[in-house]
Structures are given as C-alpha cells and as structure tokens.
C-alpha positions as CSV (number, residue, x, y, z in Angstrom):
1,M,36.6,-108.3,-4.1
2,Q,34.2,-109.8,-6.6
3,D,31.5,-107.2,-5.7
4,N,33.9,-104.4,-6.6
5,R,34.5,-105.9,-10.0
6,L,30.7,-106.2,-10.6
7,I,30.2,-102.5,-9.7
8,L,33.0,-101.4,-12.1
9,V,31.6,-103.5,-14.9
10,W,28.1,-102.3,-14.3
11,K,29.3,-98.6,-14.3
12,S,31.3,-99.1,-17.5
13,L,28.2,-100.4,-19.3
14,F,26.6,-97.0,-18.8
15,Y,29.6,-95.0,-20.1
16,I,30.2,-92.9,-17.0
17,P,33.3,-90.8,-17.6
18,L,36.1,-91.6,-15.3
19,S,36.4,-88.1,-14.1
20,L,32.9,-88.1,-12.8
21,Y,33.3,-91.6,-11.3
22,F,36.5,-90.6,-9.5
23,S,35.4,-87.1,-8.5
24,K,34.2,-88.4,-5.1
25,Y,37.7,-89.6,-4.4
26,L,39.3,-86.2,-5.0
27,T,38.4,-85.2,-1.4
28,V,40.5,-88.2,-0.2
29,I,43.4,-87.6,-2.6
30,M,43.5,-83.8,-2.4
31,P,42.0,-82.8,0.9
32,Q,43.9,-79.5,1.4
33,W,43.5,-78.2,-2.2
34,E,40.7,-75.9,-3.1
35,K,39.1,-75.2,-6.5
36,L,40.0,-71.7,-7.5
37,Y,39.0,-71.6,-11.2
38,E,36.9,-73.5,-13.7
39,S,36.8,-73.2,-17.4
40,P,35.3,-75.2,-20.4
41,V,38.5,-74.6,-22.4
42,G,41.9,-75.7,-21.5
43,Y,43.9,-72.7,-22.5
44,R,42.2,-70.5,-19.9
45,A,43.0,-72.9,-17.1
46,E,46.6,-73.0,-18.3
47,M,46.8,-69.2,-18.4
48,V,45.7,-69.2,-14.7
49,R,48.2,-71.9,-13.9
50,I,51.1,-70.0,-15.5
51,A,50.1,-66.7,-13.8
52,L,50.0,-68.4,-10.4
53,E,53.1,-70.4,-10.8
54,S,55.1,-67.4,-11.9
55,N,54.2,-66.0,-8.5
56,N,55.4,-69.1,-6.7
57,I,51.9,-70.5,-6.0
58,P,51.7,-74.2,-6.5
59,T,48.7,-75.2,-8.7
60,V,47.2,-78.3,-10.2
61,V,45.0,-78.3,-13.3
62,L,42.5,-81.1,-13.4
63,N,41.0,-82.1,-16.8
64,K,37.4,-83.2,-16.3
65,K,36.6,-83.0,-20.0
66,D,35.4,-86.2,-21.7
67,S,37.5,-86.9,-24.8
68,S,34.8,-88.9,-26.6
69,Y,31.8,-86.5,-26.3
70,L,33.7,-83.2,-25.6
71,F,31.7,-82.1,-22.5
72,G,33.1,-81.2,-19.2
73,H,35.6,-78.6,-17.9
74,F,39.0,-77.9,-16.6
75,E,39.6,-77.0,-12.9
76,V,42.5,-75.2,-11.3
77,Y,43.3,-76.2,-7.7
78,V,45.4,-74.2,-5.2
79,Y,46.7,-75.3,-1.9
80,H,44.4,-73.9,0.8
81,E,47.1,-71.7,2.3
82,H,47.6,-69.8,-1.0
83,V,43.9,-69.1,-1.9
84,I,43.9,-65.4,-0.9
85,Q,47.2,-64.7,-2.6
86,A,46.0,-66.6,-5.7
87,L,42.9,-64.5,-5.9
88,I,44.9,-61.3,-5.6
89,V,47.2,-62.5,-8.5
90,M,44.2,-63.4,-10.6
91,E,42.7,-60.0,-10.0
92,Q,45.9,-58.2,-10.9
93,S,46.3,-60.3,-14.0
94,N,42.7,-59.5,-15.1
95,I,41.8,-63.2,-15.4
96,E,38.0,-63.8,-15.3
C-alpha cells in the first residue's frame, strides 16, 4: 500500500494530467466501448453525441482536455455493437 502512495506522489510532482494517467485504465473500465470520434473542441463532440443519441445510439463523451494548460481533446465512445450504425448516422449528418 505504501508503494502505491509513493508512485502517486512521484507522478503528481511531474504534473501528469489525470486523463493521461488514467487512460490505461479505460480498457478495464470500458472494454466494450470503441472510440468513434475525436475533436480538440468540446462542441463538436457534443454535436456528435446529440446526433447519435437522437438515433437511440448510446454514447459517452470523454473529456481528455487539461484545464490548466488547455491541451488535449474530447473523445466520443460508442458501444461496439453500434459502431456501424453510428458511422452511418455521422455520414448522413455530414459530421467530419
């Protein structure tokens, strides 16, 4: 237990954004979700989410943007069974 605290303190000294630190755990938390879209601005990811959810496709928007230094991006994840349907909806909605 003490080793885990040492690693967390050491990583916090180098200002590693939490989204980058926890990105390796996303495969454990969301194993059946696939990244469908990535954008540096949040409103485009929200446009994709709204278009997909209006067609009854469950989506998750993951904010990987660092609030202090303003680098990073937003990712839209779709359940793996809905990927093809989601790509069709995005093509019909003219979302790039």
